[in-house]
N, CA, C and O atoms as a Maestro MAE file, in Angstrom:
{
 s_m_m2io_version
 :::
 2.0.0
}

f_m_ct {
 s_m_title
 :::
 protein
 m_atom[352] {
  # First column is atom index #
  i_m_mmod_type
  r_m_x_coord
  r_m_y_coord
  r_m_z_coord
  i_m_residue_number
  s_m_chain_name
  s_m_pdb_residue_name
  s_m_pdb_atom_name
  i_m_atomic_number
  :::
  1 25 91.289 126.379 162.138 1 A "MET " " N  " 7
  2 3 89.881 125.689 161.333 1 A "MET " " CA " 6
  3 2 89.365 126.138 160.046 1 A "MET " " C  " 6
  4 15 88.397 125.681 159.438 1 A "MET " " O  " 8
  5 25 90.395 127.410 159.604 2 A "LEU " " N  " 7
  6 3 90.371 128.257 158.666 2 A "LEU " " CA " 6
  7 2 91.044 127.039 157.433 2 A "LEU " " C  " 6
  8 15 90.937 126.553 156.307 2 A "LEU " " O  " 8
  9 25 91.658 127.057 158.504 3 A "ARG " " N  " 7
  10 3 93.012 125.933 157.521 3 A "ARG " " CA " 6
  11 2 92.826 124.377 157.080 3 A "ARG " " C  " 6
  12 15 93.335 123.623 156.250 3 A "ARG " " O  " 8
  13 25 91.690 124.299 158.216 4 A "LEU " " N  " 7
  14 3 91.266 122.544 158.172 4 A "LEU " " CA " 6
  15 2 90.159 122.730 156.504 4 A "LEU " " C  " 6
  16 15 89.927 121.857 155.669 4 A "LEU " " O  " 8
  17 25 89.808 123.815 156.520 5 A "ASN " " N  " 7
  18 3 88.370 124.072 155.425 5 A "ASN " " CA " 6
  19 2 89.455 124.122 154.200 5 A "ASN " " C  " 6
  20 15 89.504 123.201 153.385 5 A "ASN " " O  " 8
  21 25 90.211 125.113 154.133 6 A "PHE " " N  " 7
  22 3 91.122 125.338 152.508 6 A "PHE " " CA " 6
  23 2 91.349 123.957 152.495 6 A "PHE " " C  " 6
  24 15 90.735 123.475 151.544 6 A "PHE " " O  " 8
  25 25 92.210 122.761 153.388 7 A "LEU " " N  " 7
  26 3 92.725 121.659 153.009 7 A "LEU " " CA " 6
  27 2 91.859 121.091 152.931 7 A "LEU " " C  " 6
  28 15 92.105 120.118 152.217 7 A "LEU " " O  " 8
  29 25 90.030 121.090 153.544 8 A "LEU " " N  " 7
  30 3 89.578 120.045 152.640 8 A "LEU " " CA " 6
  31 2 88.887 120.352 151.252 8 A "LEU " " C  " 6
  32 15 88.413 119.359 150.698 8 A "LEU " " O  " 8
  33 25 88.799 121.131 150.830 9 A "ILE " " N  " 7
  34 3 88.333 122.146 149.540 9 A "ILE " " CA " 6
  35 2 88.844 121.756 148.589 9 A "ILE " " C  " 6
  36 15 88.289 121.380 147.557 9 A "ILE " " O  " 8
  37 25 90.851 121.834 149.007 10 A "ALA " " N  " 7
  38 3 91.475 121.585 148.234 10 A "ALA " " CA " 6
  39 2 91.470 120.450 147.574 10 A "ALA " " C  " 6
  40 15 91.488 120.289 146.353 10 A "ALA " " O  " 8
  41 25 91.428 119.129 148.994 11 A "ILE " " N  " 7
  42 3 90.975 117.388 149.016 11 A "ILE " " CA " 6
  43 2 90.044 117.689 147.855 11 A "ILE " " C  " 6
  44 15 90.458 117.566 146.702 11 A "ILE " " O  " 8
  45 25 88.901 118.048 148.093 12 A "VAL " " N  " 7
  46 3 87.596 117.629 147.392 12 A "VAL " " CA " 6
  47 2 87.527 118.220 145.780 12 A "VAL " " C  " 6
  48 15 86.898 117.636 144.898 12 A "VAL " " O  " 8
  49 25 88.356 119.589 145.553 13 A "LEU " " N  " 7
  50 3 88.966 119.875 143.796 13 A "LEU " " CA " 6
  51 2 89.823 118.564 143.257 13 A "LEU " " C  " 6
  52 15 89.485 117.993 142.220 13 A "LEU " " O  " 8
  53 25 90.965 118.130 144.045 14 A "ALA " " N  " 7
  54 3 91.980 117.529 143.645 14 A "ALA " " CA " 6
  55 2 90.755 116.106 143.201 14 A "ALA " " C  " 6
  56 15 90.778 115.668 142.051 14 A "ALA " " O  " 8
  57 25 90.118 115.729 143.872 15 A "SER " " N  " 7
  58 3 89.489 114.352 143.915 15 A "SER " " CA " 6
  59 2 88.800 114.832 142.641 15 A "SER " " C  " 6
  60 15 89.144 114.114 141.702 15 A "SER " " O  " 8
  61 25 87.888 115.863 142.248 16 A "ALA " " N  " 7
  62 3 87.040 116.059 141.256 16 A "ALA " " CA " 6
  63 2 87.728 115.982 140.180 16 A "ALA " " C  " 6
  64 15 87.381 115.346 139.185 16 A "ALA " " O  " 8
  65 25 88.891 116.707 140.312 17 A "LEU " " N  " 7
  66 3 89.739 117.063 138.737 17 A "LEU " " CA " 6
  67 2 89.839 115.160 138.352 17 A "LEU " " C  " 6
  68 15 89.518 114.669 137.270 17 A "LEU " " O  " 8
  69 25 90.309 114.463 139.435 18 A "GLY " " N  " 7
  70 3 90.912 113.475 139.105 18 A "GLY " " CA " 6
  71 2 90.005 112.327 138.512 18 A "GLY " " C  " 6
  72 15 90.483 111.481 137.757 18 A "GLY " " O  " 8
  73 25 88.639 112.334 138.896 19 A "ALA " " N  " 7
  74 3 87.475 111.898 138.244 19 A "ALA " " CA " 6
  75 2 87.264 112.114 137.173 19 A "ALA " " C  " 6
  76 15 87.010 111.188 136.404 19 A "ALA " " O  " 8
  77 25 87.293 113.235 136.815 20 A "VAL " " N  " 7
  78 3 86.573 113.858 135.676 20 A "VAL " " CA " 6
  79 2 87.643 113.297 134.364 20 A "VAL " " C  " 6
  80 15 87.306 112.716 133.333 20 A "VAL " " O  " 8
  81 25 89.206 113.750 134.871 21 A "ALA " " N  " 7
  82 3 90.129 112.928 134.330 21 A "ALA " " CA " 6
  83 2 89.878 112.193 134.190 21 A "ALA " " C  " 6
  84 15 89.606 112.002 133.005 21 A "ALA " " O  " 8
  85 25 89.658 110.883 135.209 22 A "SER " " N  " 7
  86 3 89.460 109.414 134.503 22 A "SER " " CA " 6
  87 2 88.546 108.814 133.665 22 A "SER " " C  " 6
  88 15 88.668 107.934 132.812 22 A "SER " " O  " 8
  89 25 87.300 109.663 134.196 23 A "GLN " " N  " 7
  90 3 86.119 109.403 133.352 23 A "GLN " " CA " 6
  91 2 86.773 109.875 132.040 23 A "GLN " " C  " 6
  92 15 86.999 108.910 131.309 23 A "GLN " " O  " 8
  93 25 87.134 111.013 131.529 24 A "HIS " " N  " 7
  94 3 87.538 111.565 130.020 24 A "HIS " " CA " 6
  95 2 88.683 110.361 129.585 24 A "HIS " " C  " 6
  96 15 88.823 110.298 128.363 24 A "HIS " " O  " 8
  97 25 89.420 109.518 130.265 25 A "LYS " " N  " 7
  98 3 90.474 108.733 129.804 25 A "LYS " " CA " 6
  99 2 89.396 107.705 129.271 25 A "LYS " " C  " 6
  100 15 89.230 107.426 128.084 25 A "LYS " " O  " 8
  101 25 88.550 107.085 130.555 26 A "ALA " " N  " 7
  102 3 87.712 105.861 129.921 26 A "ALA " " CA " 6
  103 2 86.895 106.271 129.222 26 A "ALA " " C  " 6
  104 15 86.194 105.308 128.909 26 A "ALA " " O  " 8
  105 25 86.512 107.220 128.728 27 A "ARG " " N  " 7
  106 3 85.486 107.566 127.455 27 A "ARG " " CA " 6
  107 2 86.567 107.540 125.915 27 A "ARG " " C  " 6
  108 15 86.202 107.034 124.854 27 A "ARG " " O  " 8
  109 25 87.587 108.043 126.088 28 A "LYS " " N  " 7
  110 3 88.342 108.042 124.871 28 A "LYS " " CA " 6
  111 2 88.706 106.491 124.938 28 A "LYS " " C  " 6
  112 15 88.656 105.980 123.820 28 A "LYS " " O  " 8
  113 25 89.008 105.736 125.813 29 A "LEU " " N  " 7
  114 3 89.923 104.554 125.368 29 A "LEU " " CA " 6
  115 2 88.641 103.658 124.894 29 A "LEU " " C  " 6
  116 15 88.827 102.897 123.945 29 A "LEU " " O  " 8
  117 25 87.231 103.711 125.559 30 A "PHE " " N  " 7
  118 3 85.808 102.835 124.992 30 A "PHE " " CA " 6
  119 2 85.846 103.206 123.467 30 A "PHE " " C  " 6
  120 15 85.568 102.350 122.628 30 A "PHE " " O  " 8
  121 25 86.235 104.644 123.066 31 A "SER " " N  " 7
  122 3 85.933 104.974 121.842 31 A "SER " " CA " 6
  123 2 86.819 104.466 121.055 31 A "SER " " C  " 6
  124 15 86.530 103.862 120.022 31 A "SER " " O  " 8
  125 25 87.940 104.657 121.455 32 A "GLU " " N  " 7
  126 3 89.234 103.352 120.793 32 A "GLU " " CA " 6
  127 2 88.811 102.364 120.378 32 A "GLU " " C  " 6
  128 15 88.634 102.090 119.191 32 A "GLU " " O  " 8
  129 25 88.566 101.619 121.421 33 A "LEU " " N  " 7
  130 3 88.218 99.888 121.364 33 A "LEU " " CA " 6
  131 2 87.392 99.806 120.773 33 A "LEU " " C  " 6
  132 15 87.427 98.690 120.254 33 A "LEU " " O  " 8
  133 25 86.061 100.649 120.294 34 A "GLU " " N  " 7
  134 3 85.066 100.680 119.295 34 A "GLU " " CA " 6
  135 2 85.356 100.710 117.649 34 A "GLU " " C  " 6
  136 15 84.744 100.071 116.794 34 A "GLU " " O  " 8
  137 25 86.758 101.880 117.402 35 A "ARG " " N  " 7
  138 3 86.866 102.151 116.467 35 A "ARG " " CA " 6
  139 2 87.997 100.582 115.933 35 A "ARG " " C  " 6
  140 15 87.899 100.024 114.840 35 A "ARG " " O  " 8
  141 25 88.695 100.298 116.726 36 A "GLU " " N  " 7
  142 3 89.503 98.751 116.842 36 A "GLU " " CA " 6
  143 2 88.609 97.444 116.389 36 A "GLU " " C  " 6
  144 15 88.971 96.441 115.774 36 A "GLU " " O  " 8
  145 25 87.308 97.806 116.909 37 A "GLN " " N  " 7
  146 3 86.391 96.161 116.947 37 A "GLN " " CA " 6
  147 2 85.779 96.782 115.482 37 A "GLN " " C  " 6
  148 15 85.589 95.858 114.690 37 A "GLN " " O  " 8
  149 25 85.460 97.982 114.981 38 A "GLU " " N  " 7
  150 3 84.800 98.047 113.755 38 A "GLU " " CA " 6
  151 2 86.011 97.402 112.642 38 A "GLU " " C  " 6
  152 15 85.939 96.467 111.844 38 A "GLU " " O  " 8
  153 25 87.141 98.356 112.984 39 A "ARG " " N  " 7
  154 3 88.287 97.559 112.063 39 A "ARG " " CA " 6
  155 2 88.714 96.338 111.640 39 A "ARG " " C  " 6
  156 15 89.255 96.029 110.578 39 A "ARG " " O  " 8
  157 25 88.292 95.407 112.967 40 A "MET " " N  " 7
  158 3 88.456 94.274 113.391 40 A "MET " " CA " 6
  159 2 87.315 93.257 112.588 40 A "MET " " C  " 6
  160 15 87.544 92.076 112.328 40 A "MET " " O  " 8
  161 25 86.336 93.811 112.331 41 A "ARG " " N  " 7
  162 3 85.517 93.724 111.860 41 A "ARG " " CA " 6
  163 2 85.439 93.269 110.343 41 A "ARG " " C  " 6
  164 15 85.102 92.194 109.847 41 A "ARG " " O  " 8
  165 25 86.081 95.058 109.496 42 A "SER " " N  " 7
  166 3 85.823 94.350 108.630 42 A "SER " " CA " 6
  167 2 87.001 93.917 107.688 42 A "SER " " C  " 6
  168 15 86.834 93.749 106.480 42 A "SER " " O  " 8
  169 25 88.514 93.707 108.490 43 A "LEU " " N  " 7
  170 3 89.298 92.792 108.323 43 A "LEU " " CA " 6
  171 2 89.035 91.643 108.104 43 A "LEU " " C  " 6
  172 15 89.598 90.979 107.233 43 A "LEU " " O  " 8
  173 25 87.892 91.109 109.066 44 A "GLU " " N  " 7
  174 3 87.392 89.666 108.943 44 A "GLU " " CA " 6
  175 2 86.910 89.351 107.332 44 A "GLU " " C  " 6
  176 15 87.085 88.470 106.490 44 A "GLU " " O  " 8
  177 25 86.150 90.722 107.465 45 A "VAL " " N  " 7
  178 3 85.018 90.866 106.473 45 A "VAL " " CA " 6
  179 2 86.278 90.114 104.879 45 A "VAL " " C  " 6
  180 15 86.135 89.111 104.180 45 A "VAL " " O  " 8
  181 25 87.199 91.013 104.887 46 A "GLU " " N  " 7
  182 3 88.174 91.416 103.721 46 A "GLU " " CA " 6
  183 2 88.949 89.835 103.934 46 A "GLU " " C  " 6
  184 15 89.414 89.389 102.885 46 A "GLU " " O  " 8
  185 25 89.072 89.237 104.775 47 A "TRP " " N  " 7
  186 3 89.845 87.686 104.596 47 A "TRP " " CA " 6
  187 2 88.957 86.842 104.381 47 A "TRP " " C  " 6
  188 15 89.362 85.764 103.947 47 A "TRP " " O  " 8
  189 25 87.658 86.981 104.566 48 A "GLY " " N  " 7
  190 3 86.724 86.089 104.039 48 A "GLY " " CA " 6
  191 2 87.074 86.363 102.095 48 A "GLY " " C  " 6
  192 15 87.744 85.771 101.249 48 A "GLY " " O  " 8
  193 25 86.391 87.298 102.110 49 A "GLN " " N  " 7
  194 3 86.893 87.739 100.636 49 A "GLN " " CA " 6
  195 2 88.280 87.156 99.844 49 A "GLN " " C  " 6
  196 15 88.262 86.516 98.792 49 A "GLN " " O  " 8
  197 25 89.287 87.477 100.490 50 A "LEU " " N  " 7
  198 3 90.237 87.082 99.947 50 A "LEU " " CA " 6
  199 2 90.324 85.231 100.274 50 A "LEU " " C  " 6
  200 15 90.618 84.764 99.173 50 A "LEU " " O  " 8
  201 25 90.208 84.188 101.173 51 A "GLN " " N  " 7
  202 3 89.930 83.466 101.163 51 A "GLN " " CA " 6
  203 2 89.244 82.574 100.139 51 A "GLN " " C  " 6
  204 15 89.566 81.455 99.738 51 A "GLN " " O  " 8
  205 25 88.054 83.477 99.766 52 A "LEU " " N  " 7
  206 3 86.976 83.382 98.316 52 A "LEU " " CA " 6
  207 2 87.533 83.337 97.219 52 A "LEU " " C  " 6
  208 15 87.229 82.401 96.480 52 A "LEU " " O  " 8
  209 25 88.227 84.033 96.901 53 A "GLU " " N  " 7
  210 3 89.158 84.524 96.164 53 A "GLU " " CA " 6
  211 2 90.132 83.492 95.383 53 A "GLU " " C  " 6
  212 15 90.284 83.086 94.230 53 A "GLU " " O  " 8
  213 25 90.791 83.268 96.853 54 A "GLN " " N  " 7
  214 3 91.862 82.503 96.623 54 A "GLN " " CA " 6
  215 2 91.539 80.957 95.942 54 A "GLN " " C  " 6
  216 15 92.206 80.539 94.995 54 A "GLN " " O  " 8
  217 25 90.553 80.262 96.489 55 A "SER " " N  " 7
  218 3 89.737 79.155 96.258 55 A "SER " " CA " 6
  219 2 89.274 79.191 95.180 55 A "SER " " C  " 6
  220 15 89.428 78.222 94.436 55 A "SER " " O  " 8
  221 25 88.409 80.566 94.676 56 A "THR " " N  " 7
  222 3 87.716 80.274 93.089 56 A "THR " " CA " 6
  223 2 89.482 80.485 92.501 56 A "THR " " C  " 6
  224 15 89.813 79.387 92.053 56 A "THR " " O  " 8
  225 25 90.461 81.321 92.388 57 A "TRP " " N  " 7
  226 3 91.435 81.623 91.690 57 A "TRP " " CA " 6
  227 2 92.464 79.750 91.762 57 A "TRP " " C  " 6
  228 15 93.008 79.390 90.718 57 A "TRP " " O  " 8
  229 25 92.544 79.034 92.746 58 A "ALA " " N  " 7
  230 3 92.942 77.918 92.789 58 A "ALA " " CA " 6
  231 2 92.088 76.148 92.282 58 A "ALA " " C  " 6
  232 15 92.554 75.009 92.275 58 A "ALA " " O  " 8
  233 25 90.633 76.722 91.901 59 A "ALA " " N  " 7
  234 3 89.900 75.915 91.286 59 A "ALA " " CA " 6
  235 2 90.836 74.695 90.625 59 A "ALA " " C  " 6
  236 15 91.941 74.945 90.142 59 A "ALA " " O  " 8
  237 25 90.245 73.289 90.660 60 A "HIS " " N  " 7
  238 3 91.157 72.516 89.716 60 A "HIS " " CA " 6
  239 2 90.631 72.697 87.940 60 A "HIS " " C  " 6
  240 15 91.290 72.383 86.948 60 A "HIS " " O  " 8
  241 25 89.396 73.236 87.985 61 A "ALA " " N  " 7
  242 3 89.429 73.208 86.454 61 A "ALA " " CA " 6
  243 2 89.624 74.387 85.826 61 A "ALA " " C  " 6
  244 15 89.690 74.523 84.604 61 A "ALA " " O  " 8
  245 25 89.728 75.336 86.721 62 A "ARG " " N  " 7
  246 3 90.590 76.552 85.883 62 A "ARG " " CA " 6
  247 2 91.698 76.280 85.554 62 A "ARG " " C  " 6
  248 15 92.133 76.364 84.405 62 A "ARG " " O  " 8
  249 25 92.345 75.888 86.604 63 A "ILE " " N  " 7
  250 3 93.948 75.672 86.534 63 A "ILE " " CA " 6
  251 2 94.118 74.682 84.778 63 A "ILE " " C  " 6
  252 15 94.890 74.902 83.844 63 A "ILE " " O  " 8
  253 25 93.101 73.671 84.932 64 A "GLU " " N  " 7
  254 3 93.145 72.703 83.669 64 A "GLU " " CA " 6
  255 2 93.246 73.377 82.548 64 A "GLU " " C  " 6
  256 15 94.152 73.262 81.722 64 A "GLU " " O  " 8
  257 25 92.005 74.338 82.480 65 A "LYS " " N  " 7
  258 3 91.297 75.136 81.649 65 A "LYS " " CA " 6
  259 2 92.678 76.162 80.667 65 A "LYS " " C  " 6
  260 15 92.931 76.273 79.467 65 A "LYS " " O  " 8
  261 25 93.417 76.866 82.192 66 A "ILE " " N  " 7
  262 3 94.175 77.383 81.590 66 A "ILE " " CA " 6
  263 2 95.796 77.098 81.243 66 A "ILE " " C  " 6
  264 15 96.681 77.921 81.008 66 A "ILE " " O  " 8
  265 25 95.868 75.529 81.299 67 A "ALA " " N  " 7
  266 3 97.259 74.785 81.205 67 A "ALA " " CA " 6
  267 2 96.562 74.207 79.738 67 A "ALA " " C  " 6
  268 15 97.490 73.991 78.959 67 A "ALA " " O  " 8
  269 25 95.203 73.879 79.091 68 A "ARG " " N  " 7
  270 3 95.116 73.561 78.299 68 A "ARG " " CA " 6
  271 2 95.154 74.774 76.989 68 A "ARG " " C  " 6
  272 15 95.437 74.660 75.797 68 A "ARG " " O  " 8
  273 25 94.737 75.943 77.814 69 A "GLU " " N  " 7
  274 3 94.407 76.754 76.374 69 A "GLU " " CA " 6
  275 2 95.814 77.624 76.377 69 A "GLU " " C  " 6
  276 15 96.641 77.386 75.497 69 A "GLU " " O  " 8
  277 25 96.114 78.782 77.523 70 A "ARG " " N  " 7
  278 3 97.579 79.399 77.460 70 A "ARG " " CA " 6
  279 2 98.847 78.673 76.958 70 A "ARG " " C  " 6
  280 15 99.669 79.042 76.120 70 A "ARG " " O  " 8
  281 25 98.784 77.462 77.744 71 A "LEU " " N  " 7
  282 3 100.112 76.949 78.062 71 A "LEU " " CA " 6
  283 2 99.971 75.379 76.673 71 A "LEU " " C  " 6
  284 15 100.749 74.426 76.704 71 A "LEU " " O  " 8
  285 25 99.083 75.490 75.864 72 A "ARG " " N  " 7
  286 3 98.729 74.473 75.206 72 A "ARG " " CA " 6
  287 2 99.085 72.928 75.838 72 A "ARG " " C  " 6
  288 15 99.436 72.069 75.029 72 A "ARG " " O  " 8
  289 25 99.008 72.635 77.044 73 A "MET " " N  " 7
  290 3 99.677 71.289 77.711 73 A "MET " " CA " 6
  291 2 98.268 70.048 77.565 73 A "MET " " C  " 6
  292 15 97.108 70.396 77.791 73 A "MET " " O  " 8
  293 25 98.534 69.020 77.273 74 A "LYS " " N  " 7
  294 3 97.437 67.863 77.391 74 A "LYS " " CA " 6
  295 2 98.128 66.803 78.040 74 A "LYS " " C  " 6
  296 15 99.340 66.591 78.014 74 A "LYS " " O  " 8
  297 25 97.129 66.076 78.697 75 A "PRO " " N  " 7
  298 3 97.682 64.747 79.512 75 A "PRO " " CA " 6
  299 2 98.622 64.118 78.386 75 A "PRO " " C  " 6
  300 15 98.899 64.476 77.241 75 A "PRO " " O  " 8
  301 25 99.020 62.978 79.221 76 A "PRO " " N  " 7
  302 3 100.197 62.515 78.160 76 A "PRO " " CA " 6
  303 2 99.377 61.040 78.269 76 A "PRO " " C  " 6
  304 15 98.574 60.697 79.137 76 A "PRO " " O  " 8
  305 25 99.903 60.207 76.969 77 A "ALA " " N  " 7
  306 3 99.319 59.157 76.518 77 A "ALA " " CA " 6
  307 2 99.912 58.009 76.998 77 A "ALA " " C  " 6
  308 15 101.126 57.836 77.107 77 A "ALA " " O  " 8
  309 25 99.019 57.207 77.291 78 A "ALA " " N  " 7
  310 3 99.265 55.847 77.999 78 A "ALA " " CA " 6
  311 2 100.379 54.944 78.094 78 A "ALA " " C  " 6
  312 15 100.389 54.033 78.922 78 A "ALA " " O  " 8
  313 25 101.152 55.117 77.427 79 A "GLY " " N  " 7
  314 3 102.486 54.817 77.218 79 A "GLY " " CA " 6
  315 2 103.737 55.769 77.618 79 A "GLY " " C  " 6
  316 15 104.929 55.461 77.618 79 A "GLY " " O  " 8
  317 25 103.210 56.866 77.920 80 A "GLN " " N  " 7
  318 3 104.138 58.023 78.483 80 A "GLN " " CA " 6
  319 2 104.189 57.745 79.782 80 A "GLN " " C  " 6
  320 15 105.215 57.965 80.426 80 A "GLN " " O  " 8
  321 25 103.126 57.242 80.314 81 A "VAL " " N  " 7
  322 3 103.779 57.268 82.196 81 A "VAL " " CA " 6
  323 2 104.165 56.128 82.591 81 A "VAL " " C  " 6
  324 15 103.870 54.989 82.227 81 A "VAL " " O  " 8
  325 25 104.868 56.536 83.389 82 A "LEU " " N  " 7
  326 3 106.092 55.484 84.255 82 A "LEU " " CA " 6
  327 2 105.588 55.937 85.721 82 A "LEU " " C  " 6
  328 15 105.635 57.046 86.254 82 A "LEU " " O  " 8
  329 25 104.853 54.111 86.417 83 A "ALA " " N  " 7
  330 3 105.352 54.518 88.206 83 A "ALA " " CA " 6
  331 2 106.722 53.836 89.006 83 A "ALA " " C  " 6
  332 15 107.318 52.839 89.413 83 A "ALA " " O  " 8
  333 25 106.659 55.123 88.864 84 A "VAL " " N  " 7
  334 3 107.750 54.430 89.973 84 A "VAL " " CA " 6
  335 2 107.475 54.069 91.613 84 A "VAL " " C  " 6
  336 15 106.611 54.679 92.241 84 A "VAL " " O  " 8
  337 25 108.227 53.111 92.172 85 A "GLU " " N  " 7
  338 3 107.795 52.861 93.649 85 A "GLU " " CA " 6
  339 2 109.050 53.178 94.331 85 A "GLU " " C  " 6
  340 15 110.191 53.081 93.877 85 A "GLU " " O  " 8
  341 25 108.643 53.604 95.579 86 A "ALA " " N  " 7
  342 3 109.686 54.114 96.281 86 A "ALA " " CA " 6
  343 2 110.394 52.811 97.068 86 A "ALA " " C  " 6
  344 15 109.798 51.932 97.690 86 A "ALA " " O  " 8
  345 25 111.574 52.920 96.900 87 A "ALA " " N  " 7
  346 3 112.854 51.864 97.687 87 A "ALA " " CA " 6
  347 2 112.245 51.555 99.412 87 A "ALA " " C  " 6
  348 15 111.504 52.460 99.797 87 A "ALA " " O  " 8
  349 25 112.386 50.846 100.053 88 A "LYS " " N  " 7
  350 3 111.902 51.015 101.090 88 A "LYS " " CA " 6
  351 2 112.817 49.831 101.865 88 A "LYS " " C  " 6
  352 15 112.656 49.615 103.067 88 A "LYS " " O  " 8
  :::
 }
 m_bond[351] {
  # First column is bond index #
  i_m_from
  i_m_to
  i_m_order
  :::
  1 1 2 1
  2 2 3 1
  3 3 4 2
  4 3 5 1
  5 5 6 1
  6 6 7 1
  7 7 8 2
  8 7 9 1
  9 9 10 1
  10 10 11 1
  11 11 12 2
  12 11 13 1
  13 13 14 1
  14 14 15 1
  15 15 16 2
  16 15 17 1
  17 17 18 1
  18 18 19 1
  19 19 20 2
  20 19 21 1
  21 21 22 1
  22 22 23 1
  23 23 24 2
  24 23 25 1
  25 25 26 1
  26 26 27 1
  27 27 28 2
  28 27 29 1
  29 29 30 1
  30 30 31 1
  31 31 32 2
  32 31 33 1
  33 33 34 1
  34 34 35 1
  35 35 36 2
  36 35 37 1
  37 37 38 1
  38 38 39 1
  39 39 40 2
  40 39 41 1
  41 41 42 1
  42 42 43 1
  43 43 44 2
  44 43 45 1
  45 45 46 1
  46 46 47 1
  47 47 48 2
  48 47 49 1
  49 49 50 1
  50 50 51 1
  51 51 52 2
  52 51 53 1
  53 53 54 1
  54 54 55 1
  55 55 56 2
  56 55 57 1
  57 57 58 1
  58 58 59 1
  59 59 60 2
  60 59 61 1
  61 61 62 1
  62 62 63 1
  63 63 64 2
  64 63 65 1
  65 65 66 1
  66 66 67 1
  67 67 68 2
  68 67 69 1
  69 69 70 1
  70 70 71 1
  71 71 72 2
  72 71 73 1
  73 73 74 1
  74 74 75 1
  75 75 76 2
  76 75 77 1
  77 77 78 1
  78 78 79 1
  79 79 80 2
  80 79 81 1
  81 81 82 1
  82 82 83 1
  83 83 84 2
  84 83 85 1
  85 85 86 1
  86 86 87 1
  87 87 88 2
  88 87 89 1
  89 89 90 1
  90 90 91 1
  91 91 92 2
  92 91 93 1
  93 93 94 1
  94 94 95 1
  95 95 96 2
  96 95 97 1
  97 97 98 1
  98 98 99 1
  99 99 100 2
  100 99 101 1
  101 101 102 1
  102 102 103 1
  103 103 104 2
  104 103 105 1
  105 105 106 1
  106 106 107 1
  107 107 108 2
  108 107 109 1
  109 109 110 1
  110 110 111 1
  111 111 112 2
  112 111 113 1
  113 113 114 1
  114 114 115 1
  115 115 116 2
  116 115 117 1
  117 117 118 1
  118 118 119 1
  119 119 120 2
  120 119 121 1
  121 121 122 1
  122 122 123 1
  123 123 124 2
  124 123 125 1
  125 125 126 1
  126 126 127 1
  127 127 128 2
  128 127 129 1
  129 129 130 1
  130 130 131 1
  131 131 132 2
  132 131 133 1
  133 133 134 1
  134 134 135 1
  135 135 136 2
  136 135 137 1
  137 137 138 1
  138 138 139 1
  139 139 140 2
  140 139 141 1
  141 141 142 1
  142 142 143 1
  143 143 144 2
  144 143 145 1
  145 145 146 1
  146 146 147 1
  147 147 148 2
  148 147 149 1
  149 149 150 1
  150 150 151 1
  151 151 152 2
  152 151 153 1
  153 153 154 1
  154 154 155 1
  155 155 156 2
  156 155 157 1
  157 157 158 1
  158 158 159 1
  159 159 160 2
  160 159 161 1
  161 161 162 1
  162 162 163 1
  163 163 164 2
  164 163 165 1
  165 165 166 1
  166 166 167 1
  167 167 168 2
  168 167 169 1
  169 169 170 1
  170 170 171 1
  171 171 172 2
  172 171 173 1
  173 173 174 1
  174 174 175 1
  175 175 176 2
  176 175 177 1
  177 177 178 1
  178 178 179 1
  179 179 180 2
  180 179 181 1
  181 181 182 1
  182 182 183 1
  183 183 184 2
  184 183 185 1
  185 185 186 1
  186 186 187 1
  187 187 188 2
  188 187 189 1
  189 189 190 1
  190 190 191 1
  191 191 192 2
  192 191 193 1
  193 193 194 1
  194 194 195 1
  195 195 196 2
  196 195 197 1
  197 197 198 1
  198 198 199 1
  199 199 200 2
  200 199 201 1
  201 201 202 1
  202 202 203 1
  203 203 204 2
  204 203 205 1
  205 205 206 1
  206 206 207 1
  207 207 208 2
  208 207 209 1
  209 209 210 1
  210 210 211 1
  211 211 212 2
  212 211 213 1
  213 213 214 1
  214 214 215 1
  215 215 216 2
  216 215 217 1
  217 217 218 1
  218 218 219 1
  219 219 220 2
  220 219 221 1
  221 221 222 1
  222 222 223 1
  223 223 224 2
  224 223 225 1
  225 225 226 1
  226 226 227 1
  227 227 228 2
  228 227 229 1
  229 229 230 1
  230 230 231 1
  231 231 232 2
  232 231 233 1
  233 233 234 1
  234 234 235 1
  235 235 236 2
  236 235 237 1
  237 237 238 1
  238 238 239 1
  239 239 240 2
  240 239 241 1
  241 241 242 1
  242 242 243 1
  243 243 244 2
  244 243 245 1
  245 245 246 1
  246 246 247 1
  247 247 248 2
  248 247 249 1
  249 249 250 1
  250 250 251 1
  251 251 252 2
  252 251 253 1
  253 253 254 1
  254 254 255 1
  255 255 256 2
  256 255 257 1
  257 257 258 1
  258 258 259 1
  259 259 260 2
  260 259 261 1
  261 261 262 1
  262 262 263 1
  263 263 264 2
  264 263 265 1
  265 265 266 1
  266 266 267 1
  267 267 268 2
  268 267 269 1
  269 269 270 1
  270 270 271 1
  271 271 272 2
  272 271 273 1
  273 273 274 1
  274 274 275 1
  275 275 276 2
  276 275 277 1
  277 277 278 1
  278 278 279 1
  279 279 280 2
  280 279 281 1
  281 281 282 1
  282 282 283 1
  283 283 284 2
  284 283 285 1
  285 285 286 1
  286 286 287 1
  287 287 288 2
  288 287 289 1
  289 289 290 1
  290 290 291 1
  291 291 292 2
  292 291 293 1
  293 293 294 1
  294 294 295 1
  295 295 296 2
  296 295 297 1
  297 297 298 1
  298 298 299 1
  299 299 300 2
  300 299 301 1
  301 301 302 1
  302 302 303 1
  303 303 304 2
  304 303 305 1
  305 305 306 1
  306 306 307 1
  307 307 308 2
  308 307 309 1
  309 309 310 1
  310 310 311 1
  311 311 312 2
  312 311 313 1
  313 313 314 1
  314 314 315 1
  315 315 316 2
  316 315 317 1
  317 317 318 1
  318 318 319 1
  319 319 320 2
  320 319 321 1
  321 321 322 1
  322 322 323 1
  323 323 324 2
  324 323 325 1
  325 325 326 1
  326 326 327 1
  327 327 328 2
  328 327 329 1
  329 329 330 1
  330 330 331 1
  331 331 332 2
  332 331 333 1
  333 333 334 1
  334 334 335 1
  335 335 336 2
  336 335 337 1
  337 337 338 1
  338 338 339 1
  339 339 340 2
  340 339 341 1
  341 341 342 1
  342 342 343 1
  343 343 344 2
  344 343 345 1
  345 345 346 1
  346 346 347 1
  347 347 348 2
  348 347 349 1
  349 349 350 1
  350 350 351 1
  351 351 352 2
  :::
 }
}
């Protein structure tokens, strides 16, 4: 009977330690999940800002202004334009 009691106590202790370890691991993983979700949200915000910046840098009016001012480009005269049709 004494051995059975010790065996049951050992099983209960092992079960309790397993439950504590399991809860600790679950809380740790949940904390990590929260951190990664926050990182995901900040990366989404940064992605939106980068897309906005890209659209600003690639705007047609901006490209045309740079071409005229920095590169001294101008549209070709009417006589300088040739239309080429693709062979079918």
